[in-house]
Residue frames as qw, qx, qy, qz and C-alpha x, y, z in Angstrom:
[[0.534, -0.472, -0.688, 0.141, 78.52, -154.84, -6.32],
 [0.318, -0.296, -0.325, 0.840, 79.84, -151.79, -4.51],
 [0.125, -0.081, -0.261, -0.954, 77.89, -149.48, -6.80],
 [0.462, -0.417, -0.687, -0.374, 74.71, -151.46, -6.20],
 [0.465, -0.464, -0.593, 0.465, 75.13, -151.03, -2.45],
 [0.131, -0.179, -0.078, 0.972, 75.57, -147.28, -2.89],
 [0.293, -0.207, -0.485, -0.798, 72.50, -147.07, -5.08],
 [0.512, -0.459, -0.724, -0.056, 70.52, -149.13, -2.57],
 [0.368, -0.381, -0.446, 0.722, 71.65, -146.87, 0.27],
 [0.043, 0.033, -0.150, -0.987, 70.69, -143.80, -1.72],
 [0.411, -0.333, -0.645, -0.552, 67.31, -145.34, -2.45],
 [0.497, -0.476, -0.678, 0.261, 66.77, -146.14, 1.22],
 [0.221, -0.282, -0.232, 0.904, 67.76, -142.60, 2.22],
 [0.191, -0.119, -0.397, -0.890, 65.38, -141.29, -0.43],
 [0.473, -0.442, -0.720, -0.250, 62.59, -143.41, 0.98],
 [0.412, -0.447, -0.539, 0.583, 63.30, -142.14, 4.47],
 [0.062, -0.165, 0.020, 0.984, 63.31, -138.54, 3.25],
 [0.325, -0.235, -0.576, -0.712, 60.15, -139.14, 1.24],
 [0.484, -0.470, -0.736, 0.058, 58.54, -140.77, 4.25],
 [0.298, -0.392, -0.378, 0.784, 59.54, -137.90, 6.48],
 [0.082, 0.026, -0.248, -0.965, 58.27, -135.42, 3.91],
 [0.417, -0.360, -0.695, -0.461, 54.99, -137.30, 3.63],
 [0.449, -0.490, -0.643, 0.380, 54.72, -137.32, 7.42],
 [0.169, -0.264, -0.135, 0.940, 55.47, -133.62, 7.52],
 [0.222, -0.148, -0.463, -0.845, 52.91, -132.90, 4.83],
 [0.478, -0.462, -0.720, -0.199, 50.25, -134.96, 6.60],
 [0.452, -0.471, -0.527, 0.545, 51.08, -133.61, 10.06],
 [0.155, -0.288, -0.043, 0.944, 51.47, -129.99, 9.01],
 [0.230, 0.060, -0.390, -0.890, 48.88, -129.76, 6.27],
 [0.532, -0.142, -0.646, -0.529, 46.28, -132.52, 6.34],
 [0.376, -0.225, -0.834, 0.335, 45.99, -133.83, 9.90],
 [0.334, -0.797, -0.382, -0.327, 42.99, -132.46, 11.89],
 [0.462, 0.126, -0.410, 0.776, 44.35, -129.90, 14.35],
 [0.328, -0.581, -0.058, -0.742, 41.42, -128.38, 16.25],
 [0.283, 0.004, -0.810, 0.513, 41.03, -128.64, 20.02],
 [0.364, 0.007, 0.303, -0.881, 37.49, -127.35, 20.59],
 [0.259, 0.227, 0.932, -0.118, 34.20, -129.24, 20.85],
 [0.430, 0.626, 0.263, -0.594, 31.82, -126.80, 19.17],
 [0.740, 0.483, 0.425, 0.198, 31.15, -127.17, 15.47],
 [0.456, 0.672, 0.081, 0.578, 32.64, -123.76, 14.68],
 [0.450, -0.636, -0.172, 0.603, 34.91, -121.27, 16.41],
 [0.369, 0.866, 0.165, 0.295, 35.59, -117.72, 15.21],
 [0.547, -0.339, -0.064, 0.763, 38.61, -115.48, 15.35],
 [0.173, 0.959, 0.225, -0.023, 38.49, -111.71, 14.88],
 [0.675, -0.011, 0.131, 0.726, 41.55, -110.33, 13.12],
 [0.030, -0.866, -0.173, 0.469, 41.97, -106.59, 13.50],
 [0.538, 0.824, -0.015, 0.177, 43.09, -104.26, 10.76],
 [0.261, 0.764, -0.499, 0.313, 46.91, -104.19, 10.69],
 [0.842, -0.466, 0.235, -0.139, 47.09, -107.16, 13.08],
 [0.087, 0.626, -0.772, -0.059, 50.42, -108.99, 13.42],
 [0.690, 0.057, -0.706, -0.152, 50.86, -112.73, 13.12],
 [0.206, 0.066, -0.787, 0.578, 51.57, -112.91, 16.86],
 [0.420, 0.036, 0.310, -0.852, 48.15, -111.39, 17.55],
 [0.768, 0.112, -0.384, -0.501, 46.47, -113.93, 15.28],
 [0.539, 0.167, -0.804, 0.188, 48.51, -116.73, 16.82],
 [0.104, -0.118, 0.652, -0.742, 47.39, -115.68, 20.32],
 [0.683, 0.072, 0.112, -0.719, 43.76, -116.26, 19.32],
 [0.776, 0.244, -0.511, -0.278, 44.52, -119.53, 17.54],
 [0.185, 0.390, -0.847, 0.312, 46.66, -121.20, 20.19],
 [0.426, -0.054, 0.714, -0.553, 43.82, -122.25, 22.56],
 [0.776, 0.333, 0.064, -0.531, 41.86, -123.55, 19.55],
 [0.701, 0.491, -0.507, -0.105, 44.57, -125.82, 18.15],
 [0.949, -0.302, 0.006, 0.088, 46.20, -129.05, 19.34],
 [0.749, -0.145, 0.192, 0.617, 49.60, -128.26, 17.83],
 [0.135, 0.954, 0.052, -0.263, 50.40, -124.59, 17.30],
 [0.354, -0.579, 0.554, 0.483, 53.99, -125.35, 16.23],
 [0.459, 0.203, 0.764, 0.405, 52.92, -127.31, 13.16],
 [0.253, 0.869, 0.424, -0.012, 50.56, -124.48, 12.29],
 [0.176, -0.861, 0.220, 0.424, 53.41, -121.98, 12.61],
 [0.450, -0.257, 0.688, 0.507, 55.54, -124.01, 10.22],
 [0.380, 0.494, 0.708, 0.332, 52.86, -124.16, 7.55],
 [0.058, 0.940, 0.266, -0.206, 51.91, -120.50, 8.05],
 [0.253, -0.695, 0.409, 0.534, 55.51, -119.54, 7.25],
 [0.415, 0.008, 0.782, 0.465, 55.63, -121.86, 4.24],
 [0.242, 0.656, 0.668, 0.253, 52.36, -120.48, 2.84],
 [0.247, 0.226, 0.019, 0.942, 53.49, -116.89, 3.58],
 [0.321, -0.752, -0.529, -0.228, 50.46, -116.22, 5.76],
 [0.548, -0.544, -0.285, 0.568, 52.67, -114.68, 8.48],
 [0.238, -0.258, 0.161, 0.922, 53.44, -111.74, 6.17],
 [0.207, -0.182, -0.523, -0.806, 50.01, -111.44, 4.57],
 [0.029, 0.321, 0.804, -0.499, 47.44, -111.10, 7.36],
 [0.179, -0.422, -0.528, -0.714, 43.82, -110.39, 6.38],
 [0.206, -0.031, 0.504, -0.838, 41.43, -108.54, 8.69],
 [0.590, -0.149, -0.435, -0.663, 37.96, -109.87, 9.41],
 [0.675, -0.224, 0.525, -0.468, 35.84, -112.44, 11.19],
 [0.472, 0.365, -0.755, -0.273, 36.87, -115.95, 10.18],
 [0.892, -0.238, 0.114, -0.366, 35.37, -119.37, 10.96],
 [0.135, 0.423, -0.895, 0.033, 37.34, -122.41, 12.01],
 [0.850, -0.125, -0.193, -0.474, 35.37, -125.63, 11.82],
 [0.704, -0.431, 0.546, -0.144, 35.90, -128.60, 14.07],
 [0.871, 0.077, 0.455, 0.168, 38.31, -131.11, 12.50],
 [0.481, 0.870, -0.112, 0.001, 39.99, -128.65, 10.14],
 [0.838, 0.001, 0.000, 0.546, 43.62, -129.19, 9.17],
 [0.336, -0.564, 0.051, 0.753, 46.24, -126.46, 9.32],
 [0.195, 0.070, 0.573, 0.793, 45.92, -126.01, 5.59],
 [0.106, -0.663, -0.684, -0.287, 42.13, -125.63, 5.84],
 [0.332, -0.771, -0.336, 0.427, 42.50, -123.15, 8.69],
 [0.302, -0.372, 0.245, 0.843, 44.99, -120.98, 6.80],
 [0.075, 0.306, 0.666, 0.676, 42.77, -120.98, 3.72],
 [0.210, -0.747, -0.629, -0.048, 39.79, -119.98, 5.85],
 [0.331, -0.783, -0.184, 0.494, 41.46, -117.12, 7.75],
 [0.316, -0.206, 0.405, 0.833, 42.98, -115.86, 4.53],
 [0.106, -0.075, -0.562, -0.817, 39.84, -115.66, 2.38],
 [0.310, -0.475, -0.797, -0.207, 36.67, -116.57, 4.27],
 [0.009, 0.009, 0.354, -0.935, 35.74, -113.28, 5.96],
 [0.131, -0.522, -0.830, -0.148, 32.14, -113.81, 7.09],
 [0.163, -0.491, -0.054, -0.854, 29.69, -110.91, 7.62],
 [0.078, -0.217, -0.790, 0.568, 27.86, -110.37, 10.89],
 [0.160, -0.711, -0.595, -0.338, 24.27, -109.43, 11.60],
 [0.211, 0.008, -0.311, 0.927, 24.47, -105.90, 13.02],
 [0.227, -0.688, -0.629, -0.282, 21.41, -104.53, 14.78],
 [0.130, -0.017, -0.385, 0.914, 20.40, -101.47, 16.76],
 [0.093, -0.676, -0.731, -0.004, 17.16, -100.25, 18.30],
 [0.006, -0.904, -0.280, -0.322, 15.77, -96.89, 19.40],
 [0.572, -0.146, -0.225, 0.775, 18.80, -94.86, 20.44],
 [0.057, -0.904, -0.347, 0.244, 18.10, -91.36, 21.76],
 [0.024, -0.901, 0.276, 0.335, 21.38, -89.80, 20.62],
 [0.723, 0.601, -0.341, 0.006, 23.96, -90.34, 17.92],
 [0.048, -0.614, 0.728, -0.301, 26.50, -90.96, 20.71],
 [0.718, -0.123, 0.588, -0.352, 24.39, -93.89, 21.91],
 [0.874, 0.459, -0.002, -0.161, 24.25, -95.27, 18.37],
 [0.405, 0.700, -0.571, 0.141, 28.04, -95.09, 18.01],
 [0.336, -0.444, 0.751, -0.355, 28.44, -96.97, 21.29],
 [0.844, 0.121, 0.408, -0.327, 25.97, -99.65, 20.22],
 [0.784, 0.587, -0.194, -0.062, 27.66, -100.16, 16.85],
 [0.144, 0.706, -0.660, 0.213, 31.12, -100.26, 18.43],
 [0.629, -0.284, 0.654, -0.309, 30.02, -103.30, 20.42],
 [0.863, 0.294, 0.377, -0.162, 29.45, -105.21, 17.18],
 [0.760, 0.592, -0.026, 0.268, 32.15, -104.21, 14.68],
 [0.749, 0.015, -0.184, 0.637, 35.84, -103.33, 14.87],
 [0.179, 0.541, -0.060, 0.819, 35.84, -99.48, 14.96],
 [0.243, -0.317, -0.647, 0.649, 35.54, -97.81, 18.37],
 [0.049, 0.801, 0.581, -0.136, 32.73, -95.43, 19.27],
 [0.145, -0.745, 0.061, 0.648, 34.84, -92.28, 18.90],
 [0.163, -0.203, 0.663, 0.702, 35.91, -93.08, 15.33],
 [0.095, 0.507, 0.823, 0.240, 32.32, -93.97, 14.45],
 [0.056, -0.833, -0.399, 0.379, 31.00, -90.76, 16.01],
 [0.180, -0.560, 0.308, 0.748, 33.59, -88.72, 14.10],
 [0.128, 0.067, 0.781, 0.608, 32.56, -90.27, 10.77],
 [0.020, 0.634, 0.772, 0.037, 28.83, -89.98, 11.45],
 [0.085, -0.899, -0.289, 0.318, 29.02, -86.31, 12.45],
 [0.501, -0.081, 0.324, 0.799, 31.64, -85.24, 9.91],
 [0.175, 0.657, 0.203, -0.704, 30.61, -81.70, 8.94],
 [0.152, 0.361, -0.603, -0.695, 31.50, -82.13, 5.25],
 [0.056, -0.185, -0.964, -0.182, 29.44, -85.30, 5.02],
 [0.087, 0.578, 0.671, -0.457, 26.48, -83.72, 6.82],
 [0.179, 0.601, -0.070, -0.776, 26.50, -80.69, 4.55],
 [0.138, 0.229, -0.768, -0.582, 26.79, -82.75, 1.35],
 [0.176, -0.259, -0.939, -0.145, 23.91, -85.05, 2.36],
 [0.323, -0.485, -0.198, -0.788, 21.66, -82.30, 3.78],
 [0.675, -0.502, -0.529, 0.111, 21.79, -83.42, 7.40],
 [0.099, -0.758, 0.338, -0.549, 22.58, -81.56, 10.60],
 [0.164, 0.208, -0.860, 0.435, 23.74, -82.85, 13.97],
 [0.486, 0.044, 0.475, -0.732, 20.09, -82.59, 15.07],
 [0.797, 0.306, -0.006, -0.520, 18.72, -84.57, 12.12],
 [0.333, 0.484, -0.795, -0.154, 21.46, -87.09, 11.29],
 [0.386, -0.082, 0.850, -0.348, 19.84, -89.62, 13.63],
 [0.724, 0.402, 0.156, -0.539, 17.12, -89.89, 10.97],
 [0.461, 0.558, -0.629, -0.283, 19.62, -91.64, 8.69],
 [0.118, 0.223, -0.953, 0.171, 19.67, -94.74, 10.89],
 [0.740, -0.183, -0.177, -0.623, 16.46, -96.76, 10.80],
 [0.483, -0.377, 0.739, -0.281, 16.43, -99.44, 13.54],
 [0.915, 0.261, -0.140, -0.274, 16.76, -102.86, 11.97],
 [0.763, -0.344, 0.486, 0.252, 19.21, -105.70, 11.39],
 [0.510, 0.798, -0.261, -0.186, 21.83, -105.21, 8.69],
 [0.952, 0.002, 0.098, 0.289, 24.70, -107.25, 7.27],
 [0.107, 0.932, -0.345, 0.044, 28.23, -105.90, 7.65],
 [0.784, 0.213, -0.446, 0.375, 31.75, -107.24, 7.69],
 [0.640, -0.658, -0.259, 0.301, 33.22, -107.03, 11.18],
 [0.535, -0.289, 0.110, 0.786, 36.21, -105.00, 9.94],
 [0.234, 0.786, 0.420, 0.388, 34.04, -102.39, 8.19],
 [0.337, 0.081, -0.177, 0.921, 35.54, -98.91, 8.52],
 [0.058, 0.532, 0.501, -0.680, 33.57, -96.08, 10.18],
 [0.230, 0.408, -0.267, -0.842, 33.19, -94.28, 6.85],
 [0.266, -0.003, -0.857, -0.442, 32.01, -97.40, 5.05],
 [0.063, -0.419, -0.845, 0.326, 29.49, -98.10, 7.82],
 [0.141, 0.542, 0.233, -0.795, 28.14, -94.56, 7.53],
 [0.257, 0.325, -0.504, -0.758, 27.99, -94.65, 3.74],
 [0.190, -0.150, -0.945, -0.221, 26.24, -98.02, 3.66],
 [0.006, 0.513, 0.718, -0.471, 23.66, -96.79, 6.15],
 [0.210, 0.461, -0.084, -0.858, 23.05, -93.77, 3.91],
 [0.278, 0.096, -0.778, -0.555, 22.25, -96.21, 1.10],
 [0.142, -0.347, -0.916, 0.146, 19.86, -98.09, 3.40],
 [0.089, 0.510, 0.373, -0.770, 18.21, -94.76, 4.27],
 [0.288, 0.328, -0.399, -0.806, 17.66, -93.95, 0.59],
 [0.263, -0.087, -0.916, -0.291, 16.23, -97.42, 0.00],
 [0.036, -0.420, -0.783, 0.458, 13.88, -97.03, 2.95],
 [0.234, 0.605, 0.193, -0.737, 12.56, -93.74, 1.62],
 [0.332, 0.179, 0.787, 0.488, 11.27, -95.28, -1.60],
 [0.103, -0.228, -0.412, -0.876, 8.83, -93.69, -4.02],
 [0.435, -0.555, -0.671, -0.227, 5.79, -94.93, -2.08],
 [0.471, -0.575, -0.424, 0.518, 6.89, -93.46, 1.24],
 [0.223, -0.121, 0.110, 0.961, 8.01, -90.23, -0.44],
 [0.196, -0.399, -0.555, -0.703, 4.59, -89.86, -2.08],
 [0.482, -0.632, -0.606, 0.022, 2.82, -90.33, 1.27],
 [0.423, -0.488, -0.258, 0.718, 4.93, -87.79, 3.12],
 [0.090, 0.066, 0.304, 0.946, 4.46, -85.26, 0.27],
 [0.311, -0.544, -0.638, -0.448, 0.69, -85.77, 0.54],
 [0.507, -0.665, -0.457, 0.304, 1.02, -84.83, 4.22],
 [0.198, 0.892, -0.048, 0.404, 3.04, -81.74, 3.21],
 [0.644, -0.721, 0.244, 0.076, 5.84, -82.77, 5.53],
 [0.332, 0.703, -0.629, 0.001, 9.58, -83.12, 5.01],
 [0.783, 0.033, -0.610, 0.116, 11.36, -86.38, 5.75],
 [0.248, 0.187, -0.609, 0.730, 12.81, -84.84, 8.91],
 [0.466, -0.204, 0.191, -0.839, 9.35, -83.72, 10.06],
 [0.861, -0.080, -0.375, -0.335, 7.92, -87.20, 9.48],
 [0.676, 0.098, -0.633, 0.365, 10.81, -88.79, 11.38],
 [0.018, 0.242, -0.483, 0.841, 10.54, -86.29, 14.23],
 [0.674, -0.195, 0.029, -0.712, 6.81, -86.84, 14.65],
 [0.867, 0.016, -0.487, -0.105, 7.42, -90.60, 14.42],
 [0.422, 0.212, -0.665, 0.579, 10.00, -90.35, 17.20],
 [0.339, -0.216, 0.368, -0.838, 7.38, -88.71, 19.43],
 [0.846, -0.052, -0.215, -0.485, 4.85, -91.42, 18.52],
 [0.693, 0.191, -0.662, 0.213, 7.54, -94.00, 19.34],
 [0.151, 0.180, -0.640, 0.732, 7.96, -92.55, 22.81],
 [0.518, -0.177, 0.125, -0.827, 4.24, -92.08, 23.41],
 [0.884, -0.043, 0.224, -0.407, 3.17, -95.67, 22.89],
 [0.207, -0.391, 0.880, 0.171, 4.84, -99.06, 22.65],
 [0.608, 0.336, 0.691, -0.197, 1.64, -100.53, 21.21],
 [0.204, -0.094, 0.634, 0.740, 2.15, -100.84, 17.47],
 [0.055, 0.546, 0.782, 0.296, -1.58, -101.09, 16.79],
 [0.136, -0.850, -0.396, 0.320, -2.16, -97.77, 18.58],
 [0.407, -0.332, 0.215, 0.823, 0.54, -95.78, 16.79],
 [0.142, 0.388, 0.556, 0.722, -1.56, -94.76, 13.74],
 [0.257, -0.818, -0.500, -0.117, -4.17, -93.29, 16.10],
 [0.476, -0.675, -0.070, 0.560, -1.57, -91.38, 18.13],
 [0.371, -0.027, 0.409, 0.833, 0.01, -90.13, 14.89],
 [0.018, 0.638, 0.610, 0.469, -3.43, -88.98, 13.80],
 [0.339, -0.844, -0.333, 0.249, -3.76, -86.81, 16.92],
 [0.424, -0.509, 0.173, 0.729, -0.48, -85.01, 16.25],
 [0.242, 0.199, 0.579, 0.752, -1.29, -84.50, 12.59],
 [0.113, -0.790, -0.575, -0.182, -4.69, -83.08, 13.57],
 [0.390, -0.780, -0.140, 0.469, -2.92, -80.64, 15.90],
 [0.395, -0.219, 0.388, 0.803, -0.48, -79.62, 13.17],
 [0.139, 0.480, 0.650, 0.573, -3.30, -79.02, 10.68],
 [0.230, -0.862, -0.441, -0.103, -5.14, -76.80, 13.17],
 [0.255, 0.694, -0.241, 0.628, -1.98, -74.94, 14.14],
 [0.709, -0.682, 0.016, -0.181, -2.08, -76.20, 17.72],
 [0.039, -0.673, 0.723, -0.148, 1.11, -76.87, 19.70],
 [0.650, 0.089, -0.749, -0.094, 1.97, -80.56, 19.90],
 [0.516, -0.547, 0.379, -0.539, 2.26, -80.47, 23.72],
 [0.899, 0.069, -0.431, -0.023, 3.94, -83.88, 23.78],
 [0.669, -0.710, 0.214, -0.050, 5.32, -84.97, 27.15],
 [0.907, -0.024, 0.158, 0.389, 8.18, -87.02, 25.60],
 [0.462, 0.672, -0.009, 0.580, 9.59, -83.84, 24.05],
 [0.347, -0.853, 0.172, -0.350, 9.67, -82.20, 27.49],
 [0.888, -0.388, 0.214, 0.122, 11.48, -85.21, 28.92],
 [0.783, 0.333, 0.110, 0.513, 14.00, -85.03, 26.08],
 [0.131, 0.842, -0.060, 0.520, 14.46, -81.29, 26.62],
 [0.607, -0.748, 0.208, -0.167, 15.14, -81.89, 30.33],
 [0.916, -0.143, 0.218, 0.304, 17.68, -84.62, 29.60],
 [0.606, 0.567, 0.089, 0.551, 19.36, -82.45, 26.98],
 [0.109, -0.894, 0.099, -0.424, 19.52, -79.40, 29.22],
 [0.657, -0.662, 0.341, -0.120, 20.97, -81.39, 32.11],
 [0.427, 0.578, -0.691, -0.078, 23.17, -83.48, 29.79],
 [0.315, -0.204, 0.874, -0.309, 21.93, -86.59, 31.53],
 [0.649, 0.120, -0.462, -0.593, 20.28, -89.15, 29.29],
 [0.354, 0.030, -0.920, 0.168, 20.51, -91.89, 31.91],
 [0.261, 0.035, 0.547, -0.795, 17.83, -90.42, 34.14],
 [0.096, -0.373, -0.892, -0.237, 14.44, -92.12, 34.22],
 [0.225, 0.072, 0.197, -0.952, 11.50, -89.71, 34.22],
 [0.021, 0.352, 0.932, 0.080, 8.05, -91.21, 34.68],
 [0.011, -0.821, -0.551, 0.147, 6.12, -88.01, 35.35],
 [0.309, 0.425, 0.129, 0.841, 6.32, -84.57, 33.76],
 [0.232, -0.593, -0.501, 0.586, 5.88, -81.74, 36.29],
 [0.216, 0.926, 0.310, -0.003, 4.39, -78.31, 35.58],
 [0.248, -0.843, 0.284, 0.384, 7.79, -76.67, 36.12],
 [0.571, -0.098, 0.661, 0.478, 9.24, -78.88, 33.39],
 [0.437, 0.712, 0.523, 0.169, 6.88, -77.26, 30.89],
 [0.006, 0.986, -0.036, -0.163, 8.88, -74.03, 31.29],
 [0.678, -0.297, 0.425, 0.521, 12.18, -75.52, 30.11],
 [0.320, 0.815, -0.152, -0.459, 13.54, -73.20, 27.44],
 [0.379, -0.231, 0.808, 0.388, 14.27, -75.60, 24.60],
 [0.446, 0.285, -0.432, -0.730, 13.16, -75.87, 20.99],
 [0.312, -0.030, -0.943, -0.113, 12.34, -79.50, 21.84],
 [0.097, 0.301, 0.720, -0.618, 9.78, -78.40, 24.43],
 [0.048, -0.344, -0.681, -0.645, 6.55, -78.54, 22.43],
 [0.217, -0.754, -0.581, 0.214, 4.58, -76.95, 25.28],
 [0.242, -0.706, -0.016, 0.665, 6.69, -73.80, 25.04],
 [0.028, 0.434, -0.509, -0.742, 7.51, -73.74, 21.32],
 [0.764, 0.408, 0.258, -0.429, 4.90, -74.40, 18.61],
 [0.604, 0.612, -0.448, -0.247, 5.55, -76.55, 15.57],
 [0.983, 0.019, -0.158, 0.089, 7.71, -79.60, 15.11],
 [0.578, -0.710, 0.280, 0.290, 11.01, -79.88, 17.04],
 [0.226, 0.789, -0.475, -0.319, 14.28, -79.45, 15.11],
 [0.394, 0.360, -0.837, -0.122, 15.01, -83.16, 15.09],
 [0.770, -0.255, -0.546, -0.211, 13.99, -86.58, 16.42],
 [0.452, -0.659, 0.420, -0.430, 13.98, -87.32, 20.15],
 [0.643, -0.254, 0.722, 0.004, 14.82, -90.97, 19.49],
 [0.117, 0.190, -0.810, -0.542, 15.15, -93.38, 16.58],
 [0.718, 0.115, 0.238, -0.644, 11.63, -94.33, 15.56],
 [0.528, 0.023, 0.842, 0.110, 10.81, -97.88, 14.51],
 [0.027, -0.087, -0.705, -0.704, 9.55, -98.58, 11.02],
 [0.132, -0.581, -0.802, -0.025, 6.10, -99.08, 12.59],
 [0.135, -0.709, -0.309, 0.619, 6.16, -95.56, 14.04],
 [0.062, -0.318, 0.414, 0.851, 7.33, -94.01, 10.76],
 [0.101, -0.231, -0.814, -0.524, 4.68, -95.85, 8.78],
 [0.108, -0.641, -0.698, 0.300, 2.09, -94.85, 11.38],
 [0.019, -0.611, -0.033, 0.791, 2.77, -91.20, 10.55],
 [0.079, 0.207, -0.637, -0.738, 2.66, -91.93, 6.82],
 [0.378, -0.287, -0.779, -0.410, -0.54, -93.95, 7.24],
 [0.114, -0.067, 0.579, -0.805, -2.33, -92.23, 10.14],
 [0.010, 0.513, 0.856, -0.070, -5.75, -93.15, 11.39],
 [0.066, -0.358, -0.242, -0.900, -8.26, -90.56, 10.24],
 [0.356, -0.607, -0.687, 0.181, -10.31, -89.28, 13.18],
 [0.052, -0.826, -0.106, -0.551, -11.22, -86.12, 15.07],
 [0.732, -0.564, -0.241, 0.298, -9.31, -86.84, 18.27],
 [0.218, 0.850, -0.191, 0.439, -7.20, -83.95, 19.57],
 [0.318, -0.657, 0.548, -0.409, -6.13, -85.27, 22.98],
 [0.872, -0.073, -0.483, -0.043, -5.04, -88.50, 24.66],
 [0.294, -0.649, 0.568, -0.412, -3.83, -89.65, 28.05],
 [0.190, 0.208, -0.956, 0.083, -2.72, -92.99, 29.48],
 [0.737, -0.293, -0.328, -0.514, -5.56, -95.42, 30.14],
 [0.227, -0.468, 0.727, -0.448, -5.25, -96.64, 33.74],
 [0.807, 0.008, 0.444, -0.390, -7.65, -99.53, 33.09],
 [0.904, 0.396, 0.130, 0.096, -5.91, -100.78, 29.95],
 [0.432, -0.741, 0.324, 0.399, -2.22, -100.33, 30.66],
 [0.496, -0.106, 0.600, 0.619, -0.04, -99.53, 27.70],
 [0.191, 0.568, 0.608, 0.521, -2.90, -97.96, 25.79],
 [0.055, -0.080, -0.162, 0.982, -4.46, -94.49, 25.90],
 [0.190, 0.690, 0.665, -0.212, -7.87, -92.85, 26.17],
 [0.248, 0.165, 0.368, 0.881, -8.58, -90.44, 23.33],
 [0.079, 0.700, 0.530, -0.472, -10.80, -87.36, 23.37],
 [0.356, 0.591, 0.434, 0.579, -12.18, -84.91, 20.84],
 [0.142, -0.875, -0.110, -0.449, -12.84, -82.08, 23.30],
 [0.179, 0.480, -0.571, 0.641, -10.86, -80.53, 26.12],
 [0.635, -0.369, 0.273, -0.621, -13.67, -81.32, 28.59],
 [0.982, 0.015, -0.150, -0.117, -13.51, -85.02, 27.71],
 [0.647, 0.415, -0.467, 0.436, -9.73, -84.94, 27.96],
 [0.134, -0.540, 0.473, -0.683, -9.73, -83.23, 31.36],
 [0.849, -0.274, 0.147, -0.427, -12.05, -85.92, 32.71],
 [0.945, 0.179, -0.238, 0.136, -9.72, -88.64, 31.40],
 [0.391, 0.557, -0.451, 0.577, -6.70, -86.75, 32.73],
 [0.481, -0.564, 0.342, -0.577, -8.16, -86.53, 36.25],
 [0.980, -0.141, 0.022, -0.142, -8.42, -90.32, 36.38],
 [0.792, 0.365, -0.285, 0.398, -4.82, -90.66, 35.26],
 [0.071, 0.642, -0.396, 0.652, -3.55, -88.02, 37.73],
 [0.721, -0.473, 0.240, -0.446, -5.38, -89.68, 40.63],
 [0.996, 0.017, -0.071, 0.052, -3.95, -93.07, 39.69],
 [0.641, 0.474, -0.327, 0.508, -0.36, -91.88, 39.26],
 [0.189, -0.645, 0.383, -0.633, -0.48, -90.01, 42.57],
 [0.873, -0.345, 0.142, -0.315, -1.82, -93.14, 44.29],
 [0.941, 0.175, -0.162, 0.239, 1.24, -95.00, 43.02],
 [0.550, -0.740, 0.099, 0.374, 3.55, -92.49, 44.70],
 [0.664, 0.284, 0.289, 0.628, 5.17, -91.49, 41.39],
 [0.126, -0.888, -0.140, 0.419, 6.52, -87.98, 41.89],
 [0.020, 0.719, -0.465, -0.516, 9.03, -87.86, 39.06]]
């Protein structure tokens, strides 16, 4: 009888322990533990982050951080942190959350538009992925990389075609640069290479002309016509005389790319810079901005015409009036000059 009582007591204790263990398992592993109302929240875990840093992001998202801590220790997550951007879905348990932040690094959609300088690009990218702008700039302008890939600091902007790309948030500066080089090679496919060879232009020359076209007109349907004017000038050995290059030269000389210049003055045409296409013939040494795909393809597929000049059309804003002769152009230019002066635009 005494032995039976002992066995019964042991059994009862076992049931209590089993019940407690089951409660612990449910509470720590299986019970929903999110405290937010959105369908999904994200945490961003930096490279070499500590568990405390991860925990700081998780705490406001969870109902019970202590139970999460206990399971994180048990599953050895606290000593095996993974960097990246991780989703936490509403209603997830601690076990689900740990599995997600351990292995479910989701890519982001990274995008950039027409940056004027490589420094601006680095700043734009740094807003979207983990590396800071200085580390990105260092990787992008690395002299060994530039030499190996036939770029210079003046032409490396060509490597970055404005678009939306997929990257992991914790992508390193070097991996970002190298992946963008692959995108650049893909962009310059056999068809585009054949077209630029037919024009007897290098890739850098196409991109530089496209950057001028980009700055000259925001109207995509007008870009092939504008490109045609510049290609006509190049074929005839004329200077490009593009106002956007003068504006770029002024910004570069004054090291001030934040200034807004709406009007080019005659004194600006004397700025001593290889980017000043009024003073120096030929194509500038590099792009004055990142051209869109539409501007690049406009140069590769220019409108065939005999226009040699163009000026802003004051009756059809955003577009330009084109001319074949200097006399026609001067008449169009007088209308533009009168209009811009009437608006009080002096710079």
